[in-house]
C-alpha positions as CSV (number, residue, x, y, z in Angstrom):
1,M,0.0,0.0,0.0
2,L,1.1,3.6,-0.5
3,A,1.9,5.9,2.3
4,N,-0.1,9.1,2.8
5,N,2.7,11.4,1.8
6,K,3.3,9.4,-1.4
7,V,-0.4,9.6,-2.3
8,S,-0.4,13.4,-1.8
9,F,2.7,13.7,-3.9
10,Y,1.3,11.6,-6.8
11,L,-2.1,13.3,-6.8
12,G,-0.4,16.7,-6.8
13,L,1.9,15.6,-9.6
14,L,-1.1,14.4,-11.6
15,L,-2.9,17.7,-11.2
16,I,0.2,19.7,-12.3
17,I,0.6,17.4,-15.4
18,A,-3.1,17.7,-16.3
19,I,-3.0,21.5,-16.1
20,S,0.3,21.6,-18.1
21,L,-1.2,19.3,-20.7
22,N,-4.3,21.5,-21.0
23,I,-2.1,24.6,-21.5
24,L,0.0,22.7,-24.1
25,I,-3.1,21.6,-25.9
26,F,-4.4,25.2,-26.0
27,I,-1.1,26.4,-27.5
28,T,-0.3,23.7,-30.0
29,L,-3.5,22.0,-31.2
30,N,-6.2,23.3,-33.5
31,V,-9.6,24.0,-32.0
32,E,-11.4,20.9,-33.1
33,I,-8.9,18.4,-31.8
34,A,-8.4,20.4,-28.6
35,L,-12.1,20.1,-27.9
36,Y,-11.6,16.3,-27.6
37,A,-8.2,16.5,-25.9
38,Y,-9.4,18.5,-22.9
39,P,-11.9,16.0,-21.5
40,I,-9.7,13.0,-22.4
41,V,-6.9,14.5,-20.3
42,W,-9.3,14.9,-17.3
43,L,-10.7,11.4,-17.8
44,I,-7.2,10.0,-17.6
45,T,-6.4,12.1,-14.6
46,L,-9.6,10.9,-12.8
47,L,-8.8,7.2,-13.6
48,L,-5.2,7.5,-12.4
49,S,-6.2,9.5,-9.3
50,F,-8.9,6.9,-8.4
51,T,-6.3,4.1,-8.9
52,I,-3.8,5.7,-6.6
53,I,-6.3,6.3,-3.8
54,L,-7.7,2.8,-4.2
55,I,-4.2,1.3,-3.9
56,K,-3.8,3.3,-0.7
57,K,-7.1,1.7,0.6
58,I,-6.9,-1.9,-0.5
59,G,-3.4,-2.5,-2.0
60,Y,-2.5,-3.5,-5.5
61,N,-5.2,-6.2,-6.1
62,L,-7.3,-3.8,-8.3
63,L,-8.7,-6.4,-10.7
64,A,-10.7,-7.9,-7.8
65,E,-12.3,-4.5,-7.2
66,I,-15.7,-3.8,-8.8
67,G,-15.2,0.0,-8.6
68,F,-11.9,-0.2,-10.6
69,I,-13.5,-2.5,-13.3
70,Y,-16.5,-0.1,-13.5
71,I,-14.5,3.1,-13.8
72,S,-12.2,1.5,-16.4
73,L,-15.3,0.5,-18.5
74,C,-16.6,4.1,-18.2
75,F,-13.3,5.4,-19.5
76,V,-13.3,3.0,-22.5
77,Y,-17.0,3.6,-23.3
78,T,-16.3,7.3,-23.4
79,V,-13.0,7.6,-25.2
80,L,-13.3,5.0,-27.9
81,P,-16.7,6.2,-29.4
82,S,-15.5,9.9,-29.1
83,L,-12.3,9.2,-31.0
84,T,-14.2,7.1,-33.6
85,F,-16.3,10.2,-34.3
86,L,-13.3,12.5,-34.4
87,I,-11.4,10.4,-37.0
88,G,-14.5,10.0,-39.1
89,S,-14.6,6.2,-39.1
90,L,-18.4,6.0,-38.4
91,S,-20.4,4.4,-41.2
92,D,-23.1,6.4,-43.0
93,N,-25.7,4.2,-41.2
94,D,-24.3,4.7,-37.7
95,Q,-27.0,6.1,-35.5
96,L,-24.7,8.8,-34.0
97,A,-23.7,10.0,-37.5
98,L,-27.4,10.2,-38.5
99,L,-28.0,12.8,-35.8
100,L,-25.3,15.0,-37.5
101,P,-23.8,16.3,-34.2
102,S,-21.1,18.9,-34.3
103,N,-17.7,18.4,-32.6
104,K,-18.8,20.9,-29.9
105,E,-22.0,18.8,-29.1
106,I,-20.0,15.6,-28.9
107,T,-17.4,17.1,-26.6
108,N,-20.1,18.6,-24.4
109,H,-21.4,15.1,-23.9
110,M,-17.8,14.0,-23.1
111,W,-17.7,16.6,-20.3
112,R,-20.9,15.0,-19.0
113,H,-19.0,11.7,-18.8
114,V,-16.2,13.5,-16.9
115,L,-18.7,14.9,-14.4
116,F,-20.2,11.4,-14.1
117,M,-16.8,9.8,-13.5
118,F,-15.9,12.5,-11.0
119,S,-19.1,11.9,-9.0
120,F,-18.7,8.2,-9.1
121,V,-15.0,8.4,-7.9
122,L,-16.1,10.8,-5.1
123,G,-18.9,8.6,-3.9
124,Y,-17.1,5.3,-4.2
125,L,-14.0,6.4,-2.4
126,L,-16.1,8.1,0.3
127,F,-18.0,5.0,1.1
128,R,-15.5,2.3,0.3
129,G,-13.8,0.8,3.4
130,N,-10.4,-0.7,3.6
131,K,-11.4,-4.3,3.8
132,N,-10.6,-6.9,1.0
133,F,-12.5,-9.9,0.1
134,P,-12.4,-12.6,2.9
135,D,-10.5,-15.8,2.3
136,A,-12.4,-18.9,1.4
137,R,-11.6,-22.6,1.7
138,F,-13.2,-25.8,0.4
139,N,-13.1,-27.6,3.8
140,S,-14.3,-31.0,2.9
141,S,-13.0,-34.3,1.6
142,I,-12.0,-34.8,-2.0
143,V,-15.0,-37.1,-2.6
144,K,-17.4,-34.5,-1.3
145,R,-15.8,-31.8,-3.5
146,D,-16.1,-34.0,-6.6
147,L,-19.7,-34.8,-5.8
148,T,-20.5,-31.1,-5.3
149,V,-18.9,-30.1,-8.6
150,S,-20.6,-33.0,-10.4
151,F,-24.0,-32.1,-8.9
152,L,-23.6,-28.5,-10.1
153,I,-22.6,-29.5,-13.6
154,I,-25.5,-31.9,-13.9
155,L,-27.9,-29.3,-12.4
156,T,-26.6,-26.6,-14.9
157,T,-26.9,-29.1,-17.8
158,I,-30.5,-30.0,-16.9
159,C,-31.4,-26.3,-16.7
160,I,-29.9,-25.7,-20.2
161,V,-31.7,-28.7,-21.6
162,F,-35.1,-27.4,-20.3
163,L,-34.4,-23.9,-21.7
164,L,-33.7,-25.5,-25.1
165,L,-36.8,-27.7,-25.0
166,F,-39.1,-24.8,-24.2
167,S,-37.6,-22.5,-26.9
168,G,-39.3,-21.8,-30.1
169,P,-37.4,-21.9,-33.5
170,V,-34.6,-19.4,-33.7
171,N,-33.0,-18.4,-37.0
172,S,-31.4,-15.0,-36.1
173,Y,-30.0,-12.9,-33.3
174,Y,-33.3,-11.0,-32.9
175,D,-35.3,-14.3,-32.8
176,H,-33.3,-15.1,-29.6
177,Y,-35.1,-12.4,-27.7
178,T,-38.6,-13.7,-28.7
179,R,-37.9,-17.4,-28.5
180,Y,-40.3,-17.9,-25.5
181,D,-43.0,-15.5,-26.6
182,H,-45.2,-18.4,-27.8
183,L,-45.5,-20.0,-24.3
184,P,-48.4,-19.5,-22.0
185,W,-47.9,-16.9,-19.3
186,V,-47.3,-19.3,-16.4
187,V,-44.8,-21.4,-18.4
188,R,-43.0,-18.2,-19.5
189,K,-42.6,-17.2,-15.8
190,F,-41.2,-20.7,-15.1
191,V,-38.7,-20.3,-18.0
192,S,-37.8,-16.8,-16.7
193,S,-36.9,-18.4,-13.3
194,L,-34.9,-21.1,-15.1
195,I,-32.8,-18.4,-16.9
196,R,-32.0,-16.7,-13.6
197,L,-31.2,-20.0,-11.9
198,N,-28.9,-20.9,-14.8
199,Q,-26.9,-17.7,-14.5
200,G,-26.6,-18.4,-10.7
201,F,-25.5,-22.0,-11.4
202,Y,-22.7,-20.7,-13.6
203,T,-21.4,-18.5,-10.8
204,I,-21.7,-21.2,-8.1
205,L,-20.0,-23.8,-10.2
206,L,-17.1,-21.6,-11.1
207,F,-16.7,-20.5,-7.5
208,F,-16.3,-24.1,-6.3
209,L,-14.0,-25.0,-9.2
210,F,-11.7,-22.1,-8.4
211,L,-11.7,-22.7,-4.7
212,N,-9.9,-26.0,-5.5
213,F,-8.0,-24.8,-8.5
214,K,-5.1,-27.3,-8.3
215,R,-7.5,-30.2,-8.5
216,Y,-9.8,-28.8,-11.2
217,K,-7.3,-26.7,-13.3
218,Y,-7.8,-28.8,-16.4
219,L,-11.6,-29.0,-15.9
220,I,-12.0,-25.2,-15.6
221,P,-11.0,-24.3,-19.2
222,V,-13.3,-27.0,-20.5
223,V,-16.2,-25.6,-18.4
224,L,-15.5,-22.0,-19.4
225,I,-15.3,-22.9,-23.2
226,A,-18.4,-25.0,-23.0
227,I,-20.4,-22.2,-21.3
228,C,-19.2,-19.5,-23.6
229,V,-19.7,-21.6,-26.8
230,H,-23.2,-22.5,-25.6
231,E,-24.2,-18.9,-24.7
232,I,-22.9,-17.4,-28.0
233,S,-24.4,-20.1,-30.2
234,Y,-27.7,-20.3,-28.2
235,S,-28.1,-16.5,-28.6
236,Y,-26.9,-16.3,-32.2
237,G,-24.0,-14.0,-31.2
238,S,-25.0,-12.1,-28.0
239,R,-21.8,-11.5,-26.0
240,I,-23.0,-10.2,-22.7
241,Q,-23.5,-13.5,-20.9
242,S,-20.2,-15.0,-22.0
243,L,-18.4,-11.7,-21.0
244,I,-19.9,-11.9,-17.5
245,V,-18.8,-15.5,-17.2
246,L,-15.3,-14.7,-18.3
247,L,-15.1,-11.7,-15.9
248,I,-16.3,-13.9,-13.0
249,A,-13.6,-16.4,-13.9
250,L,-10.9,-13.6,-14.0
251,F,-12.2,-12.3,-10.6
252,L,-12.1,-15.7,-9.0
253,Y,-8.7,-16.5,-10.4
254,N,-7.3,-13.2,-9.2
255,T,-8.9,-13.5,-5.8
256,Y,-8.4,-17.1,-4.8
257,V,-5.6,-18.4,-7.1
258,S,-3.0,-15.8,-8.1
259,K,-2.9,-12.1,-8.5
260,I,-3.2,-10.8,-12.1
261,S,-0.8,-7.9,-12.8
262,M,-2.2,-4.8,-14.5
263,K,-0.1,-5.6,-17.6
264,K,-1.6,-9.1,-17.9
265,G,-5.1,-7.6,-17.2
266,A,-4.6,-5.1,-20.0
267,I,-3.6,-7.9,-22.4
268,V,-6.6,-9.9,-21.4
269,G,-8.8,-6.8,-22.0
270,L,-7.4,-6.2,-25.4
271,S,-7.8,-9.8,-26.4
272,L,-11.4,-9.9,-25.3
273,T,-12.1,-6.7,-27.3
274,A,-10.6,-8.2,-30.4
275,L,-12.5,-11.5,-29.9
276,F,-15.8,-9.7,-29.3
277,S,-15.3,-7.5,-32.3
278,I,-14.9,-10.6,-34.5
279,L,-18.0,-12.1,-32.8
280,E,-20.0,-9.0,-33.7
281,L,-19.0,-9.4,-37.4
282,A,-19.9,-13.1,-37.2
283,R,-23.3,-12.1,-35.8
284,E,-23.9,-9.6,-38.6
285,A,-22.9,-12.3,-41.0
286,G,-25.6,-14.6,-39.6
287,M,-23.0,-16.8,-37.9
288,D,-22.0,-18.0,-41.4
289,L,-18.3,-18.5,-41.9
290,S,-18.3,-17.7,-45.7
291,N,-20.3,-14.5,-45.1
292,L,-17.9,-13.6,-42.3
293,K,-14.8,-14.0,-44.6
294,E,-16.5,-12.0,-47.3
295,S,-17.3,-9.2,-44.9
296,V,-13.8,-9.0,-43.5
297,S,-12.2,-9.1,-46.9
298,S,-14.4,-6.2,-48.1
299,N,-14.7,-4.0,-45.0
300,G,-11.8,-5.1,-42.8
301,V,-12.1,-5.7,-39.0
302,K,-13.4,-2.7,-37.0
303,S,-13.7,-2.3,-33.2
304,A,-17.0,-3.5,-31.8
305,S,-19.9,-1.0,-32.1
306,E,-20.7,-2.1,-28.6
307,F,-18.6,0.8,-27.4
308,G,-21.0,3.3,-29.0
309,S,-24.1,1.5,-27.7
310,V,-24.0,3.5,-24.4
311,F,-22.5,6.7,-25.7
312,F,-25.1,7.2,-28.5
313,P,-28.3,6.9,-26.4
314,G,-26.9,9.1,-23.7
315,Y,-26.1,11.8,-26.3
316,H,-29.5,11.3,-27.9
317,L,-31.4,11.7,-24.7
318,Y,-29.5,15.0,-23.8
319,S,-30.2,16.2,-27.4
320,E,-33.9,15.4,-27.0
321,R,-34.0,17.1,-23.6
322,A,-32.4,20.3,-25.0
323,K,-35.2,20.4,-27.6
324,G,-37.8,19.7,-25.0
325,N,-38.9,16.5,-26.8
326,L,-38.3,13.9,-24.0
327,P,-41.4,11.6,-23.7
328,P,-43.2,11.4,-20.3
329,V,-41.5,9.2,-17.7
330,E,-43.2,7.2,-14.9
331,W,-41.4,7.7,-11.6
332,P,-41.1,3.9,-10.8
333,M,-38.8,3.7,-13.8
334,F,-36.1,5.3,-11.6
335,F,-36.3,2.3,-9.3
336,N,-36.2,-0.4,-12.0
337,D,-33.0,-1.9,-10.5
338,F,-34.8,-2.7,-7.3
339,I,-38.1,-3.7,-8.9
340,S,-36.4,-6.2,-11.2
341,I,-35.2,-8.1,-8.2
342,F,-38.8,-9.2,-7.5
343,T,-40.1,-9.5,-11.0
344,F,-39.5,-12.0,-13.8
345,G,-37.2,-11.4,-16.8
346,D,-40.0,-10.6,-19.3
347,F,-41.5,-7.9,-17.0
348,G,-41.3,-4.9,-19.3
349,V,-43.2,-2.3,-17.3
350,W,-41.0,0.6,-16.0
351,N,-38.1,-0.7,-17.9
352,P,-35.8,2.1,-19.2
353,M,-34.6,0.2,-22.3
354,G,-38.2,-0.7,-23.1
355,W,-39.2,3.0,-22.7
356,Y,-36.5,4.1,-25.0
357,A,-37.3,1.5,-27.7
358,K,-41.0,2.2,-27.5
359,N,-40.6,6.0,-28.0
360,Y,-37.7,6.1,-30.5
361,Y,-37.6,2.6,-32.1
362,P,-41.2,1.4,-32.0
363,D,-40.7,-1.1,-34.9
364,S,-37.7,-2.8,-33.3
365,T,-38.2,-6.3,-32.1
366,V,-36.0,-5.7,-29.1
367,A,-34.4,-2.6,-27.5
368,P,-31.5,-1.8,-29.9
369,F,-29.3,0.1,-27.4
370,T,-28.2,-0.1,-23.8
371,L,-29.1,3.1,-21.9
372,G,-26.5,2.8,-19.1
373,P,-26.5,5.5,-16.4
374,W,-27.5,8.3,-18.7
375,F,-31.2,7.6,-18.5
376,F,-31.1,8.3,-14.8
377,V,-28.7,11.2,-14.9
378,C,-30.4,13.0,-17.8
379,L,-34.0,12.5,-16.5
380,V,-33.2,13.4,-12.9
381,S,-31.6,16.6,-14.0
382,K,-34.6,17.2,-16.3
383,V,-37.0,16.9,-13.5
384,A,-35.0,19.3,-11.3
385,N,-34.2,21.5,-14.3
386,T,-30.8,22.4,-12.9
387,K,-27.2,21.3,-13.6
388,F,-26.5,20.6,-10.0
389,F,-28.8,17.6,-10.1
390,E,-26.7,16.0,-12.8
391,M,-24.2,15.3,-10.1
392,V,-27.1,14.2,-7.8
393,G,-28.1,11.8,-10.5
394,C,-24.6,10.4,-10.7
395,L,-24.5,10.0,-6.9
396,Y,-27.9,8.3,-7.0
397,L,-26.4,5.8,-9.5
398,Y,-23.6,5.1,-7.2
399,I,-26.0,4.2,-4.4
400,L,-27.6,1.7,-6.8
401,L,-24.2,0.2,-7.7
402,R,-23.3,0.0,-4.0
403,Y,-26.6,-1.8,-3.3
404,M,-26.1,-4.2,-6.1
405,Y,-22.5,-4.8,-5.0
406,F,-23.5,-6.0,-1.6
407,N,-26.5,-8.0,-2.8
408,T,-24.9,-10.1,-5.6
């Protein structure tokens, strides 16, 4: 851990470097590029400051810290889509390009991300204690361990088989989201419960495997590959569930087996980005290898549009708010994270993504974008009609994250 005097020194040095870089940007860069450079400098400063203070609190095991993972994702989901717009690599059909925003409008939204990250950093460090995750041991005989793991594998397999049996025919990525719509209401609720149980079984199975890593070190890759291949093929290219499974595995390895260095963590992150970019192309090609080869040869490999799926709707909502065009919002929607704990997966009332799709993409089979935190931040500040409440909205989101952190 870092001593207090070193923390103060590093933070002061970061502040001096950030101010110096802003002055240098003002002197040397043209106005358009400088507009992007200013918020990026402060995003980097926030990320590094958060990292330094977190090391002071909990040590160097940052990849086991949900706050560090979250702030890193915030950084990537801000910088990459912004730079994509700056260098003009958006396609003509990209939703952000269709809105015809100016550089000033894009960078204004980047500053909102800076404000959000600052609020999150402030709230997280204020409430985060100094404790690390407790140690865990598999205190039982080898026979009982094997029986436990075998039981969980069988239980997970049965759950998957039931989900496949209840499913309707699926021929595309969008069909995956309506595969159970043909079922009666009661059966659909049962299937919704199975989906949640299945996700829990993944986590419990991996937990027990990693607790006895030496014994199951050859079984773990097999289980991970099997789960990821199933989830990607089952959903016709959806990546979110396989990403969650891989992040759980990385967390468990880092916590209970061996610490992962930041360098190795960065390599893993870049590898996953490349893999998921290819998966996106495969999904667009209908999971057909020949179509994928043709697409890559003609268009090349681009970074996943996933990185713009949060940035775009956030910008869109603020743009609509500025024009006074935001549709009405029911207040329970602000508490959807809590409500969803007690409802089934197909409960669409008070769902922000459903609200967005209904009002802006009514012909879409499923919600085409992820709203992320900007639904809450934008609409909370709209209700109050003051910029101060944008920070209040960010702090409100932190409370939600903290609640979810201690209840998952």
